[in-house]
C-alpha positions as CSV (number, residue, x, y, z in Angstrom):
1,M,0.0,0.0,0.0
2,S,1.3,3.4,-0.9
3,Y,0.5,6.7,0.8
4,P,-0.4,9.8,-1.0
5,W,2.8,11.5,0.0
6,Q,4.8,8.7,-1.5
7,E,2.8,8.9,-4.8
8,K,3.4,12.7,-5.0
9,Y,7.0,12.3,-4.2
10,L,7.4,9.8,-7.1
11,V,5.4,12.0,-9.5
12,N,7.6,15.0,-8.6
13,E,10.7,12.8,-9.0
14,Y,9.6,11.7,-12.4
15,V,8.8,15.3,-13.5
16,D,12.1,16.6,-12.3
17,T,13.9,13.8,-14.2
18,I,12.0,14.8,-17.3
19,A,13.0,18.5,-16.7
20,R,16.7,17.5,-16.7
21,S,16.3,15.5,-19.9
22,P,15.7,16.5,-23.6
23,I,12.2,14.9,-23.5
24,I,9.7,17.3,-24.9
25,R,6.4,15.9,-23.5
26,F,5.2,12.9,-21.6
27,Y,2.0,11.1,-20.7
28,P,0.2,10.5,-17.4
29,T,0.2,6.7,-18.0
30,A,4.0,6.7,-18.0
31,V,4.1,8.6,-14.7
32,A,1.4,6.4,-13.2
33,K,3.5,3.3,-14.0
34,Y,6.6,4.8,-12.4
35,A,4.8,6.0,-9.3
36,K,2.8,2.7,-9.0
37,T,-0.5,4.5,-8.8
38,S,-3.6,4.9,-10.9
39,P,-3.6,7.1,-14.0
40,S,-6.6,9.1,-12.5
41,R,-4.6,9.9,-9.3
42,T,-1.5,10.7,-11.3
43,F,-3.5,13.0,-13.7
44,K,-4.8,14.9,-10.6
45,Y,-1.3,15.4,-9.3
46,L,-0.1,16.5,-12.8
47,I,-3.0,19.0,-13.1
48,E,-2.0,20.4,-9.7
49,M,1.5,20.9,-11.0
50,A,0.2,22.6,-14.1
51,E,-1.9,25.0,-12.0
52,E,1.3,25.8,-10.0
53,G,3.0,26.6,-13.3
54,R,5.5,23.7,-13.4
55,L,3.8,21.9,-16.3
56,N,1.8,22.8,-19.3
57,L,-1.2,20.6,-20.2
58,L,-1.5,19.8,-23.9
59,W,-4.1,17.8,-25.8
60,E,-3.3,15.5,-28.6
61,L,-5.8,14.7,-31.3
62,R,-5.1,11.1,-32.4
63,C,-6.4,9.0,-35.3
64,P,-8.9,6.5,-33.7
65,N,-7.8,3.6,-36.0
66,Y,-6.1,1.2,-33.5
67,E,-3.6,0.2,-36.2
68,C,-2.6,3.8,-36.8
69,L,-3.1,6.0,-33.7
70,R,-1.1,8.8,-35.4
71,T,-1.1,12.2,-33.6
72,I,-2.9,14.5,-35.9
73,Q,-2.5,17.8,-33.9
74,I,-1.3,19.0,-30.5
75,S,-2.8,22.1,-28.8
76,K,-3.2,23.7,-25.4
77,N,-6.9,24.0,-26.2
78,A,-8.9,21.1,-27.5
79,S,-11.3,23.6,-29.0
80,D,-8.5,24.4,-31.6
81,F,-9.0,21.0,-33.2
82,P,-10.8,20.6,-36.5
83,V,-14.3,19.1,-36.4
84,E,-13.2,16.4,-39.0
85,F,-10.0,15.2,-40.6
86,T,-8.6,12.6,-43.0
87,C,-5.6,10.8,-41.5
88,R,-2.5,11.2,-43.6
89,T,-1.3,7.8,-42.5
90,C,-4.3,5.4,-42.8
91,G,-6.3,7.6,-45.2
92,E,-9.5,7.3,-43.2
93,F,-12.0,10.2,-42.8
94,Y,-13.2,10.9,-39.2
95,E,-15.5,13.3,-37.4
96,V,-13.8,14.4,-34.3
97,D,-15.2,13.5,-30.8
98,E,-13.7,13.7,-27.3
99,S,-12.6,10.1,-27.4
100,M,-9.8,11.1,-29.8
101,Y,-8.3,13.6,-27.2
102,F,-5.3,12.5,-25.2
103,P,-3.7,14.5,-22.4
104,A,0.1,15.1,-22.5
105,F,2.3,17.3,-20.4
106,E,5.4,19.4,-21.1
107,V,7.6,20.9,-18.4
108,N,7.3,24.7,-18.3
109,S,10.6,26.2,-19.7
110,E,11.2,28.3,-16.5
111,Y,10.7,25.3,-14.3
112,K,13.0,23.2,-16.5
113,K,15.7,26.0,-16.2
114,F,15.2,26.1,-12.4
115,I,15.6,22.3,-12.1
116,R,18.7,22.2,-14.3
117,E,20.3,25.1,-12.4
118,S,19.4,23.6,-9.0
119,S,20.9,20.2,-10.1
120,A,24.1,21.9,-11.1
121,T,24.3,23.8,-7.9
122,S,23.5,20.7,-5.8
123,T,26.3,18.7,-7.6
124,K,28.8,21.5,-6.9
125,K,27.8,21.6,-3.2
126,K,28.1,17.8,-2.9
127,T,31.6,17.9,-4.6
128,L,32.7,20.7,-2.3
129,S,31.4,19.0,0.9
130,L,33.1,15.7,-0.1
131,S,36.4,17.5,-0.8
132,L,36.3,19.2,2.6
133,S,35.8,15.9,4.5
């Protein structure tokens, strides 16, 4: 059994690892797997982080063909999506509905910069304290 504070800690750890990496965006299901919690709880934590300004919530419009699943468009607002499209990969025509929307997150550029600078400072402090021992 995990506690909410453990889940939040692991979600934060995952996000901070992403912030130090070249990864552009990530999905709640990947974070849930890492934190060993449900996607719905993970999504709640990620939304809280977006409200704090650490993350940006994005929406992906995907082709509903399970053999394709191509990302058609990415937007901060699902209302920007077209009402219909023809997939360039599978060639099928679709009318858009909410089942085609998938949440994704990106680390806010300022938070990414903060984490990278904090990591560099932390490494220098550890090196300094080890050399003084």
